[in-house]
C-alpha positions in Angstrom: 79.6 25.4 -130.1 83.0 25.2 -128.9 83.7 28.8 -130.1 80.5 29.3 -127.9 82.1 27.4 -124.9 85.2 29.2 -125.1 83.9 32.8 -125.3 81.7 32.0 -122.3 84.6 30.9 -120.4 87.2 34.0 -121.4 84.4 36.1 -120.4 84.3 34.2 -117.3 88.1 34.9 -116.4 87.8 38.3 -117.7 84.9 39.1 -115.1 86.2 36.9 -112.4 89.8 39.7 -113.3 87.9 42.5 -112.8 86.3 41.4 -109.6 89.6 40.6 -107.7 91.1 43.7 -109.0 88.9 46.3 -108.4 87.1 44.7 -104.9 90.0 44.8 -103.3 90.8 47.9 -103.5 90.7 49.7 -100.1 90.1 53.2 -99.5 93.1 55.7 -99.3 93.6 56.2 -95.9 94.6 59.8 -95.0 92.9 61.5 -97.9 91.6 64.8 -98.2 87.5 64.7 -97.5 86.1 65.5 -100.8 83.4 68.0 -100.4 79.8 66.6 -99.3 76.1 68.8 -99.5 74.0 67.1 -96.6 70.2 68.3 -97.3 68.3 68.4 -94.1 64.8 68.3 -93.5 62.7 71.5 -94.6 65.3 72.2 -97.4 68.5 73.5 -95.6 71.6 72.3 -97.0 74.8 71.9 -94.7 78.5 71.6 -96.5 81.2 69.5 -94.9 83.6 72.2 -94.9 81.1 74.5 -93.2 83.0 72.3 -90.2 86.8 72.4 -91.1 88.4 72.9 -87.4 86.4 70.8 -85.3 86.7 66.3 -85.3 83.4 65.3 -87.6 82.4 61.7 -87.3 79.9 60.9 -90.9 77.8 58.3 -91.1 76.3 57.4 -93.9 73.0 55.8 -93.1 70.0 54.1 -94.1 67.1 55.0 -91.6 65.5 51.4 -91.5 68.7 49.8 -90.6 69.0 48.8 -87.0 73.0 49.1 -87.1 72.8 52.4 -87.9 70.2 53.5 -85.7 72.7 52.0 -82.9 75.5 54.1 -84.4 73.6 57.3 -84.1 72.4 56.9 -80.6 76.5 56.1 -79.9 77.3 59.4 -81.6 74.8 61.0 -79.8 76.2 60.3 -76.2 79.7 60.8 -77.3 78.6 64.5 -78.8 76.9 65.2 -75.7 80.3 64.8 -74.0 83.3 66.1 -76.5 80.5 68.3 -78.5 82.2 71.0 -76.6 85.6 70.1 -77.2 85.1 70.4 -80.9 83.5 67.1 -82.1 80.8 67.5 -84.2 78.8 64.1 -85.5 77.2 64.2 -89.1 74.2 62.0 -90.4 73.9 60.9 -94.2 70.8 58.7 -95.3 70.9 57.3 -98.3 68.1 54.8 -98.7 65.2 55.1 -100.8 63.0 57.2 -99.4 64.7 59.2 -96.8 63.9 62.7 -97.7 60.8 61.9 -96.0 62.1 59.5 -93.6 65.3 61.6 -92.0 62.9 63.8 -89.7 61.1 60.5 -88.2 64.5 59.1 -87.8 66.5 62.0 -85.6 62.7 62.4 -83.5 62.8 58.8 -82.6 66.1 58.6 -81.7 66.3 61.7 -80.1 69.3 63.1 -82.4 70.8 66.8 -82.0 73.4 66.7 -84.4 72.7 67.6 -88.1 71.0 64.6 -90.2 70.0 64.8 -93.3 70.1 62.6 -96.7 72.1 62.6 -100.0 72.3 59.9 -102.9 73.7 56.4 -103.4 76.4 57.2 -106.1 77.7 60.5 -104.0 77.7 57.7 -101.3 79.7 55.8 -103.0 82.0 58.2 -104.3 83.2 59.7 -101.0 84.0 56.6 -99.8 85.8 55.4 -102.7 83.5 52.1 -102.7 84.2 49.6 -105.3 80.7 49.4 -107.1 81.0 45.8 -107.8 81.0 45.5 -103.8 78.2 45.2 -101.2 77.9 49.2 -99.5 77.5 47.8 -95.5 75.9 50.0 -93.1 76.8 51.9 -91.3 79.6 53.5 -92.7 81.6 55.6 -90.5 84.5 58.4 -91.7 86.4 60.5 -89.2 87.7 63.4 -90.1 90.7 65.7 -88.4 90.2 69.6 -88.1 91.9 69.8 -90.9 89.7 68.0 -93.0 91.6 65.1 -93.6 89.9 61.6 -93.5 91.9 59.6 -91.4 90.0 56.1 -90.4 86.8 54.6 -92.3 84.7 51.7 -91.4 82.5 49.6 -93.0 79.1 48.3 -90.7 81.0 44.8 -90.8 84.3 46.3 -88.9 85.4 45.0 -85.9 85.2 48.6 -84.7 81.5 48.4 -84.5 82.1 45.7 -81.8 82.9 48.3 -79.6 82.0 51.2 -80.8 81.2 53.7 -78.1 84.4 52.7 -76.6 86.2 52.6 -80.0 84.4 55.9 -81.0 85.7 58.0 -78.1 88.8 56.8 -78.4 89.8 58.2 -81.8 87.3 61.8 -81.0 89.7 62.0 -78.5 93.0 61.4 -80.2 92.1 63.7 -83.2 91.1 66.2 -80.7 94.2 66.3 -79.2 96.2 66.8 -82.8 
């Protein structure tokens, strides 16, 4: 009986150490953006590398998330102003059923930039997100003209308190480089 309790206590200690070790790891910034394929409604695919030379704001989203909808709408407004200067927003939904929900999401919000879908494992790997932590949405990644990830914000980040102002500032700064 004593050995069983000791083993259980030891297992809890090891689990806690693993969580502390891996949960606290932040994504490396800056880093080269890995290739990402986004499947669009209708079967077409786009690659992130197709947009090299532009400043990209990549939103990983859930089509059912109200915060994601707000961020997508913000990206659309900024795109209207800064798109001609080299800004390119992209959206990638990764919730269950995203394949059939993306077209409605785009239509509902009147989005004119590419929004498609991918899978959760791809998103976690792209973001360097610890698997043991909750993945808050939206996840916004800013990529410079050379294909380097320069910023990455989870949905809980203070960046989203003034997201349009912050997004414009970051995009304009990256466009000047």
